[in-house]
C-alpha positions in Angstrom: 39.9 9.3 -29.6 37.4 11.9 -28.4 34.0 10.9 -27.1 31.0 13.2 -27.0 28.2 12.2 -24.6 25.0 14.1 -24.3 23.6 14.1 -20.8 20.4 14.7 -19.0 20.8 17.3 -16.2 18.7 18.4 -13.3 18.7 22.2 -13.6 16.0 23.4 -11.2 17.1 24.7 -7.8 17.1 22.0 -5.2 14.2 22.0 -2.7 14.2 21.3 1.0 13.0 17.7 0.4 16.0 16.7 -1.7 18.3 15.6 1.0 15.7 13.7 3.0 14.8 11.8 -0.1 18.4 10.9 -0.8 19.0 9.8 2.8 15.9 7.6 2.6 17.5 5.9 -0.4 20.6 5.0 1.5 18.7 4.0 4.6 16.3 1.6 2.6 19.1 0.0 0.5 21.1 -0.8 3.7 18.0 -1.8 5.6 16.9 -4.4 3.1 20.3 -6.1 3.1 19.9 -7.1 6.7 16.2 -6.9 7.7 15.1 -10.3 6.3 17.9 -12.3 7.9 16.2 -12.9 11.2 12.8 -13.5 9.5 14.2 -16.3 7.3 13.1 -19.3 9.5 9.6 -18.0 9.7 9.5 -17.4 5.9 10.8 -21.0 5.4 8.1 -22.5 7.6 5.2 -20.5 6.2 6.0 -20.8 2.5 7.5 -24.3 2.6 11.0 -23.5 1.5 13.4 -26.4 1.0 16.4 -25.9 3.4 18.9 -25.2 0.6 16.6 -22.7 -1.1 16.0 -20.4 1.8 19.3 -18.6 1.4 18.1 -17.4 -2.0 15.9 -14.9 -0.3 19.1 -13.1 0.7 21.1 -14.0 -2.4 18.4 -12.9 -4.9 18.6 -9.3 -3.6 22.4 -9.3 -3.4 22.9 -10.7 -6.9 20.5 -8.2 -8.6 21.9 -5.3 -6.6 25.5 -6.1 -7.2 25.0 -7.1 -10.8 23.1 -4.0 -11.9 24.8 -1.2 -10.0 27.0 -0.1 -13.0 23.9 -0.1 -15.3 21.9 1.8 -12.7 24.6 4.5 -12.3 24.9 5.0 -16.1 21.1 5.2 -16.6 21.1 8.2 -14.2 23.4 10.0 -16.6 21.5 9.0 -19.7 17.8 9.1 -19.0 17.9 11.5 -16.1 18.6 11.4 -12.4 15.1 12.3 -11.3 13.5 9.7 -13.6 15.9 7.0 -12.5 15.3 7.8 -8.8 11.5 7.7 -9.2 11.7 4.5 -11.3 13.9 2.9 -8.7 11.5 3.8 -5.9 8.6 2.4 -7.9 10.3 -0.9 -8.5 11.5 -1.2 -5.0 8.1 -0.4 -3.5 6.1 -2.7 -5.8 8.5 -5.6 -5.1 8.2 -5.0 -1.4 4.4 -5.3 -1.7 4.6 -8.4 -3.8 7.1 -10.0 -1.4 4.8 -9.3 1.5 1.9 -10.9 -0.3 3.9 -13.9 -1.7 2.2 -17.3 -1.4 5.1 -19.4 -2.7 8.9 -19.5 -2.4 9.4 -18.6 -6.1 7.3 -15.5 -5.7 9.2 -14.2 -2.7 12.6 -14.9 -4.4 11.5 -13.0 -7.5 10.3 -10.1 -5.4 13.6 -9.9 -3.7 15.4 -9.9 -7.0 13.3 -7.0 -8.2 13.9 -5.2 -4.9 17.7 -5.6 -5.6 17.2 -4.2 -9.1 15.4 -1.1 -7.7 18.1 -0.6 -5.2 20.7 -0.8 -7.9 19.1 2.2 -9.6 18.6 4.1 -6.3 22.0 3.8 -4.7 24.2 5.4 -7.4 21.7 8.1 -8.3 21.6 9.3 -4.7 25.3 9.9 -4.6 25.2 11.5 -8.1 22.5 13.9 -7.0 24.5 14.9 -3.9 27.5 15.6 -6.1 25.7 17.9 -8.6 23.3 19.6 -6.2 25.6 20.5 -3.3 28.5 22.9 -3.7 32.0 21.5 -3.0 32.9 22.4 0.6 30.9 22.4 3.7 27.5 21.9 2.1 28.6 18.7 0.2 30.6 17.4 3.2 27.6 17.7 5.4 25.3 16.0 2.9 27.9 13.1 2.4 28.2 12.8 6.2 24.5 12.3 6.6 24.5 10.0 3.6 27.0 7.7 5.3 25.2 7.8 8.6 21.9 6.9 6.9 23.5 3.7 5.5 25.0 2.7 8.8 21.6 3.3 10.6 19.8 1.3 7.9 22.0 -1.7 8.5 21.7 -1.5 12.3 18.0 -0.8 12.3 17.5 -3.7 9.9 19.0 -6.1 12.3 16.9 -4.8 15.2 13.7 -4.2 13.3 13.8 -7.7 11.7 13.5 -9.3 15.1 10.9 -6.9 16.4 8.7 -7.0 13.3 8.9 -10.8 13.0 8.0 -11.3 16.7 5.2 -8.7 16.8 3.6 -8.8 13.3 5.0 -11.8 11.4 7.6 -12.1 8.6 5.4 -10.4 6.0 5.7 -7.1 7.9 9.4 -7.1 7.2 8.6 -6.7 3.5 5.5 -4.6 3.8 7.1 -1.9 6.1 8.9 -0.6 3.1 5.7 0.3 1.2 4.6 3.4 3.2 8.2 4.7 3.4 8.5 4.4 -0.4 5.2 6.1 -1.1 6.2 9.0 1.1 9.6 9.2 -0.6 8.0 9.1 -4.0 5.7 12.0 -3.1 8.7 14.0 -1.8 10.8 13.1 -4.8 8.2 14.4 -7.3 8.3 17.8 -5.5 11.8 18.0 -4.1 14.1 16.6 -6.7 15.1 18.9 -9.6 13.5 18.0 -12.9 15.5 16.6 -15.7 16.1 18.5 -18.9 17.9 17.2 -22.0 20.0 19.2 -24.5 21.2 17.7 -27.7 20.4 14.3 -29.3 19.5 11.4 -27.1 22.6 9.2 -26.3 22.8 5.5 -26.8 23.1 3.0 -23.9 26.1 0.7 -24.2 24.0 -2.5 -24.4 27.0 -4.8 -24.9 28.8 -3.4 -22.0 25.7 -3.5 -19.8 25.2 -7.2 -20.6 28.8 -8.1 -20.0 29.3 -6.3 -16.7 25.9 -7.4 -15.3 26.5 -11.1 -16.2 30.1 -10.9 -15.0 29.4 -9.1 -11.7 26.4 -11.4 -11.0 28.5 -14.5 -11.5 31.2 -13.1 -9.3 28.8 -12.3 -6.4 27.2 -15.7 -6.9 30.5 -17.6 -6.8 31.5 -15.7 -3.7 28.1 -16.2 -1.9 28.2 -19.9 -2.5 31.6 -20.6 -1.0 29.9 -21.6 2.2 28.2 -24.4 0.3 30.9 -25.2 -2.3 34.6 -25.1 -1.3 36.9 -22.6 -2.9 38.7 -25.4 -4.8 35.5 -27.1 -6.1 34.7 -27.2 -9.8 31.5 -25.2 -9.2 33.3 -22.3 -7.5 36.2 -22.3 -9.8 34.0 -22.5 -12.9 31.7 -19.7 -11.7 34.6 -17.4 -10.7 36.4 -18.2 -13.9 33.4 -17.4 -16.1 33.0 -14.1 -14.2 36.6 -13.2 -14.8 36.3 -13.9 -18.5 33.1 -11.8 -18.8 34.6 -8.9 -16.9 37.8 -9.0 -19.0 35.6 -8.9 -22.1 33.8 -5.9 -20.6 37.1 -4.0 -20.2 38.1 -4.8 -23.8 34.7 -3.6 -25.1 34.7 -0.4 -23.1 38.1 0.5 -24.3 36.7 0.8 -27.9 33.3 2.3 -27.2 32.5 5.9 -28.1 29.7 6.0 -25.4 30.9 3.4 -22.8 29.0 2.3 -19.7 32.3 2.9 -17.9 34.9 5.2 -19.3 38.2 3.5 -18.3 39.9 6.9 -18.1 38.1 7.4 -14.8 40.6 5.0 -13.3 43.6 6.5 -15.1 46.3 8.8 -13.9 44.1 11.9 -14.4 41.7 10.6 -11.8 44.0 9.2 -9.1 41.4 10.1 -6.4 38.7 8.0 -8.1 41.0 5.0 -8.4 42.1 5.2 -4.8 38.5 5.7 -3.5 37.4 2.5 -5.3 40.3 0.5 -4.1 39.7 1.8 -0.5 36.0 1.0 -0.8 36.7 -2.5 -2.0 39.1 -3.3 0.9 37.2 -1.4 3.6 33.9 -3.1 2.7 35.6 -6.5 2.7 36.7 -6.0 6.3 33.7 -3.9 7.6 30.8 -6.1 6.3 32.4 -9.3 7.4 33.3 -7.9 10.9 29.7 -6.8 11.4 28.5 -10.3 10.4 30.8 -11.9 12.9 29.9 -9.4 15.6 26.3 -10.5 15.2 27.3 -14.2 15.4 29.4 -13.6 18.4 26.6 -11.8 20.2 24.1 -14.6 19.5 26.1 -17.8 19.3 28.7 -17.1 22.1 27.1 -14.5 24.4 23.6 -15.9 24.0 21.8 -12.7 23.0 18.4 -12.9 21.3 17.8 -11.2 18.0 16.4 -8.0 19.5 19.2 -7.7 22.1 21.8 -8.3 19.5 20.3 -5.5 17.3 20.4 -3.2 20.3 24.1 -4.0 20.9 24.8 -2.5 17.5 23.7 1.0 18.7 27.3 1.9 19.7 28.3 1.3 16.1 25.7 3.8 15.0 26.8 6.3 17.5 30.4 6.0 16.5 29.7 6.3 12.8 27.6 9.5 13.5 30.5 10.9 15.5 33.1 10.0 12.9 31.1 11.4 10.0 30.5 14.6 11.9 34.2 15.1 12.5 35.0 14.3 8.8 32.4 16.7 7.5 33.9 19.5 9.6 37.6 18.8 8.8 37.8 17.4 5.3 38.3 20.8 3.8 41.3 21.4 6.1 42.8 17.9 6.3 41.9 16.6 2.9 40.6 13.3 1.7 43.8 11.3 1.9 44.5 12.1 5.5 41.0 11.2 6.7 40.9 8.0 4.7 44.2 6.8 6.1 43.3 7.8 9.6 39.9 6.3 9.4 41.2 3.1 8.0 43.8 2.7 10.7 41.4 3.6 13.4 38.9 1.0 12.1 41.7 -1.6 12.0 42.5 -0.8 15.6 38.9 -1.4 16.6 38.7 -4.7 14.8 42.1 -5.7 16.2 40.8 -4.9 19.7 37.8 -7.2 19.0 40.2 -10.0 18.1 41.8 -9.7 21.5 38.6 -9.6 23.6 36.1 -11.9 22.0 36.2 -15.0 24.2 33.8 -17.7 25.4 33.2 -15.6 28.6 33.1 -12.2 27.0 30.7 -9.5 28.1 29.2 -6.5 26.3 31.2 -3.9 28.4 34.5 -5.9 28.2 34.4 -7.3 24.7 32.0 -5.3 22.5 31.5 -1.7 23.6 35.0 -0.3 23.4 36.0 -2.0 20.1 32.6 -1.1 18.6 33.1 2.6 19.3 36.7 2.7 18.0 36.0 0.8 14.8 32.8 2.7 14.0 34.4 6.1 14.6 37.2 5.1 12.2 34.7 3.9 9.6 32.6 7.1 10.0 35.6 9.2 9.3 35.8 7.6 5.8 32.3 8.2 4.4 32.7 11.9 3.6 36.2 11.7 2.0 35.3 8.5 0.2 32.2 10.0 -1.5 34.1 13.2 -2.3 37.2 11.4 -3.7 35.1 9.0 -5.8 33.5 11.9 -7.7 36.4 14.4 -7.6 37.2 15.9 -11.0 34.4 13.9 -12.7 32.3 15.8 -15.2 28.6 16.2 -14.3 27.6 14.0 -17.2 29.6 11.1 -15.6 28.6 11.4 -11.9 26.2 8.5 -12.2 29.0 6.4 -13.8 31.4 7.3 -11.0 28.7 6.6 -8.3 27.8 3.3 -9.8 31.5 2.3 -9.8 31.9 3.2 -6.2 28.8 1.3 -5.1 29.9 -1.7 -7.2 33.3 -1.6 -5.4 31.5 -1.5 -2.0 29.1 -4.4 -2.9 31.8 -6.6 -4.4 34.1 -5.9 -1.4 31.4 -7.0 1.0 30.8 -10.2 -0.8 34.5 -11.0 -1.2 35.3 -10.2 2.4 32.5 -12.3 3.8 33.4 -15.2 1.6 37.1 -15.0 2.6 36.5 -14.4 6.3 34.0 -17.2 6.7 36.7 -19.5 5.3 39.2 -18.0 7.8 36.8 -18.5 10.7 36.0 -22.0 9.7 39.7 -22.9 9.5 40.4 -21.5 12.9 37.4 -23.2 14.5 38.3 -26.6 13.0 36.2 -29.4 14.3 35.2 -27.6 17.5 31.6 -26.9 18.2 31.5 -25.2 21.6 31.6 -21.5 22.5 35.3 -21.5 22.9 35.9 -22.9 19.4 33.4 -20.4 17.9 35.0 -17.5 19.7 38.4 -18.6 18.3 37.0 -18.5 14.8 35.5 -15.1 15.3 38.8 -13.7 16.6 40.6 -15.0 13.5 38.0 -13.3 11.3 38.4 -10.0 13.2 42.1 -10.2 12.8 41.7 -10.6 9.0 39.2 -7.6 9.0 41.8 -5.4 10.7 44.4 -6.5 8.1 42.0 -5.5 5.3 41.5 -2.0 6.7 45.2 -1.6 7.1 45.6 -2.5 3.5 43.0 0.0 2.5 44.8 2.8 4.4 48.2 1.9 2.8 46.7 1.7 -0.7 45.2 5.2 -0.3 48.5 6.6 1.0 50.2 5.3 -2.1 47.5 5.8 -4.8 45.8 9.0 -3.8 48.9 11.2 -4.2 49.2 14.6 -2.5 46.7 16.0 -0.1 43.5 17.1 -1.8 40.4 19.0 -0.8 36.9 18.8 -2.3 36.8 20.5 -5.6 34.2 21.1 -8.2 34.1 18.9 -11.2 36.7 19.6 -13.9 35.5 21.9 -16.7 35.3 19.9 -20.0 37.6 21.2 -22.7 34.8 22.4 -24.8 31.1 21.7 -25.5 30.5 21.7 -29.3 26.8 21.1 -29.2 24.0 21.7 -26.8 25.9 24.1 -24.6 24.2 24.8 -21.3 25.2 26.2 -18.0 24.1 24.3 -14.9 22.1 26.2 -12.4 22.8 23.7 -9.6 24.7 24.9 -6.6 28.3 23.8 -6.9 28.1 23.1 -10.6 30.0 25.9 -12.3 30.7 23.9 -15.4 29.0 23.5 -18.7 26.9 20.3 -18.4 24.9 20.0 -21.5 27.5 17.8 -23.1 30.5 16.2 -21.5 33.5 15.7 -23.7 36.2 13.3 -22.5 39.2 11.5 -23.9 39.2 7.8 -24.0 42.3 6.3 -22.3 
């Protein structure tokens, strides 16, 4: 069955502020996943949180972000990338202000949920704007490399800034610091992001699909996030994960029959092997990467005795390695191809986490246990960002770049939640009843071993699924555009983008 989708496209030439705005998106989204963690005790004391309710400051953001990514990505295709970007910034900034002024636990949790919703609009539209505004080749590779570096810097700066801001200005500053950044980004976006222009009739949003995937993904993230409280075999966990599986299965069934789906299932078919392999790689790599960063932070503070600020500073080698790896990838992806870099990056990242597993001990030091493994693992992960972003949108029509970007971001977010839940269980099993530094270090070593295994699995999956060597290519030209024909004026878009015609699979 043939499906015609009318899309909104950005057709003005890109301005010098476009890339800084998109890098700010990636930085903010990553920053706010980690910046509140160190401030949680102060938030609890000031607002009177119940002990079991404090974790919802973190979970509210993660649930809204993970649950709404697919919807956010598709909105960029339907209502316009610039509009979605500005709307996401506005929601994120307003929620940050409300959170910083919160006077009760419920107000702060609600603000974090709205922050996550804003981030769910921002993250996929940033990748989509890179794809359609930067020509395939060195320009796009450089932009994707900086995009990956910005995310890594946001996570590391979040850990360090959370401690510094809480110590110097109180926990409210952790939320309020976003406001001036968002205001500056909004101003730059209004002048630097190409305006949207629609051709043809307005498309319809797949409401049923949006409700199913949002509810299913939210329940999945919730079930995984609560495994530290409810055991994997508990009725609560099994019921939550079972309900999530049913909703997501219903989503797949609905999408297979929709004329204008939220997710065209053909994107994961044989015609788009690079998209499939990129999402499998993202799921597995994020499972290992996010959990490994979590256990590195625990090792630094619980075993080595570092304070919050010192622990954040110890993550700087991670940042340096990711910058180095991304730089190498941006310069070589055209020559080596996506598959080679993803396999090499996955195996190098696995080697770094395996090195961690051998060196984290009760008497470990920064130079002997952290520095070397940090650099090896981060260079490997940095090698993956450019080919991952390229593969996830390779051969995708311009009218579906938001869809593909939302899918990739969903895979990353779900992978992080899944990996953390699994590896916390692995670490707890290895620790057993022990409470001392030696027991904790043993648990951390087991978690790093599992992280290494997940990255090896990611590399192997890419070697099998991705097929032959590929290099960045422009999106495939739709077969024909029966209505609203329009030629994109964006660099790198030599296809007709007014209407994207695709075949349901």
